[in-house]
Structure formats: structure tokens, C-alpha cells
C-alpha positions in Angstrom: -40.9 -30.7 56.8 -38.8 -28.2 54.9 -40.6 -26.9 51.9 -38.5 -24.6 49.8 -40.0 -21.9 47.6 -39.1 -22.1 43.9 -38.1 -19.1 41.9 -37.6 -18.3 38.2 -35.5 -15.5 36.9 -36.3 -14.6 33.3 -34.5 -11.6 31.6 -35.6 -10.5 28.2 -33.2 -8.0 26.6 -31.6 -7.4 30.0 -35.0 -6.6 31.7 -36.2 -8.9 34.6 -39.7 -10.0 33.7 -40.4 -13.0 35.9 -42.5 -11.0 38.4 -44.6 -9.5 35.6 -45.1 -13.0 34.1 -45.9 -14.8 37.3 -49.7 -14.1 37.3 -49.9 -15.4 33.7 -47.4 -18.3 33.9 -48.8 -21.8 33.2 -45.5 -23.6 32.6 -41.8 -23.1 32.3 -39.7 -25.9 30.8 -35.9 -26.1 30.4 -34.3 -28.8 28.2 -30.6 -29.3 28.8 -29.8 -31.2 25.6 -26.7 -33.4 25.0 -23.9 -32.3 22.8 -24.7 -31.3 19.3 -28.1 -29.7 20.0 -28.9 -26.4 21.5 -30.6 -26.2 25.0 -34.2 -24.9 25.0 -36.5 -23.0 27.3 -40.3 -22.8 26.7 -42.7 -20.5 28.5 -46.4 -21.1 28.4 -48.6 -18.1 29.4 -52.3 -17.4 29.9 -53.4 -14.5 27.7 -56.9 -13.7 28.7 -56.4 -9.9 28.4 -54.3 -10.0 25.1 -51.1 -8.6 26.6 -48.9 -11.1 24.7 -50.6 -10.2 21.4 -49.6 -6.6 21.9 -46.6 -4.7 23.3 -45.6 -7.4 25.8 -45.0 -10.0 23.0 -41.3 -10.8 22.6 -39.9 -10.5 19.1 -37.9 -12.9 17.1 -34.2 -12.4 18.0 -34.9 -11.1 21.6 -32.2 -12.2 24.1 -33.4 -14.3 27.0 -31.4 -15.3 30.1 -33.1 -17.8 32.4 -32.2 -19.3 35.8 -34.2 -21.4 38.3 -33.7 -22.4 41.9 -34.9 -22.2 45.5 -35.2 -19.0 47.5 -32.2 -18.5 49.7 -29.9 -20.8 47.6 -27.7 -20.0 44.6 -29.6 -20.1 41.3 -29.0 -22.7 38.6 -28.3 -20.9 35.3 -30.3 -22.4 32.4 -28.4 -20.4 29.8 -28.7 -17.6 27.3 -31.3 -18.0 24.5 -32.7 -16.2 21.5 -36.5 -16.0 20.8 -37.2 -18.0 17.7 -41.0 -18.4 18.0 -42.6 -15.4 19.6 
């Protein structure tokens, strides 16, 4: 059985943060909406130590670039986004 390892690339203001987020990641969702509505990404994180209430918290207007895929295969770009609800 061929089990491929998933990967997530998440760049916030041109800085790759996926490896830093990985221990805290609960869920990542990408919605590819039809014409007339913007696509969306949502990231749900654990915050037991309060990192996301302090300096790690993204700010409204931060630029996010996301892609997903399988290790060893070309990534699927999800798009470029702007943080609207930090």
C-alpha cells in the first residue's frame, strides 16, 4: 500500500511558518469558491502556551500564501490571501 505523506506550506508575509505551526495545528481548510466569491483558508491552532495571543499572532492585513500536496509531488497552490480575522 502506497501511503503518501501530506504537506502544508503556509507563508505569512513571505516567511514560511508551516513547520512552526505543525505542533499546534488542529485543522487547515481551503475553500475554493465558485465565481463571484473569494476563496478562503482557515487555520485552527491549539494555544495552550498563549503564543497566538502574543507576538506570533498574525495581524489584520498580513499576506498569506498557502499550498498543499504530497511529499515528492508538485504542490497545489491554494492562493494568496489576506488575514481578515486574526
